[in-house]
C-alpha positions in Angstrom: -33.6 -1.9 -55.5 -30.8 -0.2 -57.4 -31.1 3.5 -58.2 -30.7 4.0 -62.0 -31.7 7.7 -62.1 -28.0 8.5 -63.0 -28.7 7.1 -66.5 -30.7 10.3 -67.2 -27.5 12.3 -66.9 -26.4 14.1 -70.1 -23.3 11.9 -70.3 -25.4 9.1 -71.8 -27.3 8.5 -75.1 -30.4 6.4 -75.5 -28.3 3.4 -76.6 -26.4 3.5 -73.3 -29.7 3.4 -71.4 -30.9 0.5 -73.5 -27.6 -1.4 -73.0 -27.7 -0.9 -69.2 -31.3 -2.2 -69.0 -30.6 -5.2 -71.2 -27.5 -6.2 -69.2 -29.4 -5.8 -65.9 -32.0 -8.2 -67.1 -29.3 -10.7 -68.3 -27.4 -10.5 -65.0 -30.6 -11.2 -63.0 -31.0 -14.4 -65.0 -27.4 -15.6 -65.3 -25.3 -14.3 -62.4 -25.0 -15.2 -58.7 -22.6 -13.4 -56.3 -20.9 -16.3 -54.5 -17.9 -18.0 -55.9 -17.8 -21.8 -56.3 -15.0 -24.0 -55.1 -13.3 -24.1 -58.5 -12.7 -20.4 -59.4 -10.8 -21.3 -62.6 -13.8 -23.3 -64.0 -16.2 -20.6 -62.9 -14.2 -17.9 -64.7 -14.0 -20.0 -67.9 -17.8 -20.5 -67.7 -18.4 -16.8 -67.2 -16.2 -15.9 -70.2 -18.2 -18.3 -72.3 -21.5 -16.9 -71.0 -20.4 -13.3 -71.6 -19.4 -14.2 -75.1 -22.6 -16.1 -75.9 -24.6 -13.1 -74.5 -22.8 -10.7 -76.9 -21.4 -8.6 -74.1 -17.7 -9.1 -74.9 -18.0 -7.4 -78.3 -18.2 -4.1 -76.5 -14.7 -4.6 -75.1 -13.2 -6.3 -78.3 -13.7 -4.2 -81.5 -14.8 -6.3 -84.5 -12.9 -4.3 -87.0 -9.6 -2.4 -87.2 -10.2 1.3 -86.4 -13.5 0.7 -84.6 -13.8 3.0 -81.7 -14.3 1.6 -78.2 -17.3 3.1 -76.5 -15.8 3.9 -73.1 -19.2 4.8 -71.6 -20.5 1.4 -72.7 -17.6 -0.4 -71.1 -18.0 1.5 -67.9 -21.8 0.8 -67.7 -21.1 -2.9 -68.4 -18.4 -3.1 -65.7 -20.5 -1.2 -63.1 -23.5 -3.5 -63.7 -21.5 -6.7 -63.7 -19.6 -5.7 -60.5 -22.8 -4.9 -58.7 -23.9 -8.5 -59.4 -20.7 -10.5 -59.4 -17.1 -9.4 -58.9 -15.8 -12.4 -60.8 -18.1 -11.7 -63.8 -16.7 -8.1 -63.9 -13.2 -9.6 -63.8 -13.9 -12.0 -66.6 -15.3 -9.2 -68.8 -12.5 -6.7 -68.1 -9.7 -9.1 -68.7 -11.0 -10.1 -72.1 -10.8 -6.5 -73.1 -7.5 -5.6 -71.3 -5.8 -8.9 -72.3 -6.6 -8.4 -76.0 -6.5 -4.6 -76.0 -3.0 -4.3 -77.4 -4.0 -6.5 -80.4 -7.2 -4.4 -80.9 -5.1 -1.2 -80.9 -1.8 -2.3 -82.6 -2.3 -5.8 -84.0 -1.7 -6.8 -87.6 -4.7 -8.0 -89.6 -3.4 -11.6 -89.2 -3.2 -11.2 -85.4 -6.6 -9.6 -85.2 -8.1 -12.4 -87.4 -6.4 -15.1 -85.3 -7.3 -13.9 -81.8 -10.0 -11.2 -81.5 -13.1 -13.0 -82.9 -12.4 -15.9 -80.5 -12.0 -13.5 -77.6 -15.2 -11.7 -78.4 -17.1 -15.0 -78.6 -15.7 -16.2 -75.3 -13.8 -19.1 -77.0 -10.3 -17.9 -76.1 -9.2 -16.3 -72.8 -6.7 -13.4 -72.9 -4.2 -12.1 -70.4 -2.1 -8.9 -70.1 1.4 -9.6 -68.8 3.2 -6.4 -67.8 4.1 -6.5 -64.1 7.3 -8.1 -62.8 8.6 -8.8 -59.3 10.7 -5.5 -59.5 8.6 -3.6 -62.0 5.0 -2.8 -61.1 4.3 0.9 -61.2 7.8 1.5 -62.5 7.5 -0.1 -65.9 10.9 1.3 -67.0 12.5 -1.1 -64.5 11.3 -4.1 -66.5 13.9 -7.0 -66.7 12.2 -9.6 -68.8 14.1 -9.6 -72.2 13.3 -10.5 -75.8 16.4 -11.1 -78.0 16.0 -11.1 -81.7 17.3 -14.4 -83.2 16.6 -14.8 -86.9 12.9 -14.7 -87.6 12.1 -15.3 -83.9 12.5 -13.5 -80.5 13.8 -15.4 -77.5 12.1 -14.4 -74.2 13.8 -14.8 -70.8 12.5 -13.6 -67.4 9.4 -13.5 -65.2 6.1 -11.8 -64.9 3.9 -11.7 -61.8 0.4 -10.7 -60.6 -0.9 -11.7 -64.0 -4.7 -12.0 -64.1 -6.0 -15.1 -65.9 -2.5 -16.6 -65.4 -3.0 -20.4 -65.6 -6.2 -20.3 -67.6 -5.5 -17.9 -70.5 -5.1 -19.3 -74.1 -2.6 -16.5 -74.9 -0.7 -13.7 -73.1 0.3 -10.3 -74.4 3.8 -10.1 -72.9 6.0 -7.0 -72.6 9.7 -7.5 -72.7 12.9 -5.4 -73.1 14.2 -5.4 -76.6 16.8 -2.7 -76.0 16.2 -0.2 -78.8 16.7 2.6 -76.3 17.1 2.8 -72.5 14.3 2.8 -70.0 10.7 2.6 -71.2 11.7 3.4 -74.8 13.3 -0.1 -75.3 10.3 -2.4 -74.7 8.2 -4.4 -77.1 5.0 -6.5 -76.9 4.5 -10.1 -78.0 1.7 -12.6 -78.2 2.7 -15.8 -76.4 0.3 -18.8 -76.8 -0.2 -21.0 -73.8 1.9 -24.2 -74.2 4.7 -22.5 -76.1 8.0 -24.3 -75.2 10.0 -22.4 -72.6 6.9 -20.7 -71.1 5.5 -22.1 -67.8 3.2 -21.1 -65.0 5.7 -20.8 -62.2 3.3 -20.2 -59.4 -0.5 -19.7 -58.8 -1.2 -16.8 -56.5 -4.1 -16.9 -54.0 -5.6 -13.5 -53.0 -8.4 -12.4 -50.7 -10.9 -12.1 -53.6 -10.3 -15.3 -55.5 -9.6 -15.1 -59.2 -7.1 -16.7 -61.6 -3.7 -15.1 -60.9 -0.2 -16.4 -61.5 3.6 -15.8 -61.8 4.9 -16.6 -65.3 8.4 -17.8 -66.3 10.1 -17.6 -69.7 13.2 -19.6 -70.3 14.6 -19.4 -73.9 11.0 -19.1 -75.0 11.0 -18.8 -78.8 8.3 -16.6 -80.3 7.9 -15.9 -84.1 8.7 -12.3 -84.9 5.2 -12.2 -86.5 3.8 -12.4 -82.9 5.3 -9.0 -82.0 2.5 -6.4 -81.5 3.3 -3.0 -82.8 6.7 -1.6 -83.7 9.9 -2.8 -81.9 10.8 -0.5 -79.1 7.3 0.9 -78.7 5.9 -1.6 -76.2 5.5 1.1 -73.5 3.2 3.1 -75.8 1.3 0.0 -76.6 0.9 -0.8 -72.9 -0.1 2.7 -71.9 -2.6 3.1 -74.7 -4.2 -0.2 -73.6 -4.4 0.9 -70.0 -5.7 4.3 -71.0 -8.8 2.6 -72.5 -9.6 0.5 -69.4 -8.4 2.6 -66.5 -11.6 4.6 -66.3 -13.5 1.3 -66.3 -11.7 0.3 -63.0 -13.5 3.3 -61.5 -16.8 2.0 -62.9 -16.2 -1.4 -61.3 -15.5 0.2 -58.0 -18.7 2.2 -58.4 -20.6 -1.0 -59.0 -19.3 -2.4 -55.8 -20.2 0.7 -53.9 -23.7 0.8 -55.3 -24.3 -2.8 -54.2 -22.9 -1.9 -50.7 -25.3 1.1 -50.5 -28.2 -1.1 -51.5 -27.3 -3.7 -48.9 -27.0 -0.9 -46.3 -30.4 0.5 -47.2 -31.9 -2.9 -46.9 -30.3 -3.4 -43.4 -31.3 0.0 -42.2 -34.9 -0.4 -43.2 -35.5 -4.0 -42.0 -33.2 -4.5 -38.9 -35.6 -4.2 -35.9 -34.2 -2.7 -32.7 -35.4 -0.6 -29.8 -39.0 -0.6 -30.9 -38.1 0.6 -34.4 -35.6 -0.1 -37.2 -31.9 0.8 -37.5 -32.7 3.5 -40.0 -34.7 5.5 -37.4 -31.5 6.6 -35.8 -29.9 9.9 -36.8 -26.5 8.3 -36.8 -27.6 5.8 -39.4 -29.2 8.5 -41.5 -26.0 10.5 -41.4 -23.9 7.5 -42.4 -26.3 6.7 -45.3 -26.1 10.3 -46.5 -22.3 10.1 -46.5 -22.4 6.9 -48.4 -24.8 8.2 -51.1 -22.8 11.3 -51.6 -19.6 9.3 -52.1 -21.3 7.1 -54.6 -22.6 10.1 -56.6 -19.3 12.0 -56.5 -17.5 8.9 -57.8 -20.1 8.4 -60.5 -19.8 12.0 -61.7 -16.0 11.8 -62.1 -16.2 8.3 -63.7 -18.7 9.2 -66.4 -17.1 12.6 -67.0 -13.9 10.8 -67.8 -15.7 8.2 -70.0 -17.6 10.9 -71.8 -14.5 13.0 -72.5 -12.6 10.0 -73.9 -15.5 9.2 -76.2 -15.3 12.8 -77.5 -11.7 12.1 -78.4 -10.2 14.1 -75.6 -7.1 13.1 -73.6 -8.2 12.1 -70.2 -5.0 11.4 -68.3 -5.9 13.6 -65.4 -9.7 12.9 -65.5 -9.2 9.1 -65.6 -6.8 9.3 -62.7 -9.2 11.4 -60.6 -12.0 9.0 -61.4 -10.0 5.9 -60.6 -8.6 7.4 -57.3 -11.9 8.8 -56.1 -14.1 5.8 -57.0 -11.9 3.2 -55.5 -11.2 5.1 -52.3 -14.8 6.1 -51.9 -16.0 2.5 -52.5 -13.7 1.2 -49.8 -15.3 3.6 -47.3 -18.9 2.9 -48.5 -18.3 -0.8 -48.2 -16.7 -0.5 -44.8 -19.7 1.5 -43.6 -22.1 -1.2 -45.0 -20.2 -3.9 -43.1 -20.5 -1.8 -39.9 -24.3 -1.4 -40.4 -24.7 -5.2 -40.9 -22.9 -5.8 -37.6 -21.8 -9.4 -36.9 -23.5 -10.7 -40.1 -21.2 -8.3 -42.1 -18.2 -10.4 -41.4 -19.7 -13.8 -42.1 -18.0 -15.5 -45.0 -19.8 -15.0 -48.4 -22.4 -12.5 -47.1 -22.7 -9.8 -49.8 -21.0 -7.1 -47.8 -18.2 -9.4 -46.6 -17.5 -10.4 -50.2 -17.5 -6.8 -51.3 -15.0 -5.9 -48.6 -12.6 -8.4 -50.0 -13.3 -7.5 -53.7 -12.7 -3.8 -53.4 -9.3 -3.9 -51.9 -7.3 -4.8 -55.0 -8.9 -2.0 -57.1 -7.0 0.6 -55.0 -3.8 -1.1 -56.2 -4.0 -2.5 -59.7 -3.8 -0.5 -62.9 -2.0 2.2 -60.9 -2.3 2.5 -57.1 -4.0 5.5 -55.5 -0.6 7.0 -54.8 0.4 6.7 -58.5 -2.9 8.4 -59.5 -2.0 11.3 -57.2 1.3 11.7 -58.9 -0.3 11.7 -62.3 -2.8 14.4 -61.3 -0.2 16.5 -59.6 2.2 16.4 -62.4 -0.5 17.2 -65.0 -1.6 20.2 -62.9 2.0 21.5 -62.7 2.6 20.9 -66.4 -0.5 22.9 -67.4 0.4 25.6 -64.9 3.8 25.9 -66.4 2.4 26.1 -69.9 0.2 29.0 -68.8 -3.0 27.0 -68.9 -5.6 27.3 -66.2 -6.1 23.9 -64.5 
């Protein structure tokens, strides 16, 4: 049984505790951990269920200027991830994929897209990465050339979640107002737009919709640009800033499930006239796992709380994302070890968690990138005379 005592921490308000309890009950009724044979269809179904359940409204603000409750998003992602990695993915991508519109969209763009996303009637995607531009966004090569009252997009995007099933994509391209990251803009490209195609579907170890996109003289109305021309980098970073802390929360959900599975195994696996948990080695391992879970939770909800207070959380979010994902990898690996041979049987909970956690140490900024962010922020504050 999952430990929810952390909800009593001062980071949370009564509404957060009520939200977590309501979602836990909903997950128990609607979610199962194993993926079906058709991941695309299952993901579409999950988006519809999350919309019908009212959960997506927490990631998609109803009105311009509405604040996003970072703690609520983190609690939602942690709970969903503990039950189903694909459900967490479906929830997160609706928020991330439409986040640029929520933050910078025109009233017409918000009216056209956001209500459908919040109801689960339209699937969103965030198209930033390219074959030669992942962590280094300034190396982006996809271009958008102004041509009358349209922009013409040419280039490729890759590792795009919801690629192949999304109804629209927020695509970042070089418009050339300035060199490097200062000359990028964001555009909404509807699926089926002439000149836009799914070039390749990508299969990964934890199945979810993923694709490489290609744009060949793809004409997009200028009214589909999100934000000011040349400020696409700011649009992308503001969007990622909202959801980066929630990646830590998803990793935390995976880790909590792994600890639950390890506790079940330790207390029920009969051996040598006792159970696995009788051995001091097992107790030591469980202690390490529990400590890693709590340390990740403290960093995660500190960052979420600070952001909800209006504070900049560049360093805190990076610490949370780095620690939660790295700790979850270790906790899950330990759970697999405690389950022994059953731990590597396909679709066993700990085996599934082992596959699901790996990508979180890479996407939305790999661990090494988070280390750079933290180190540079420390040096910047030190140089400014501030105490880290």
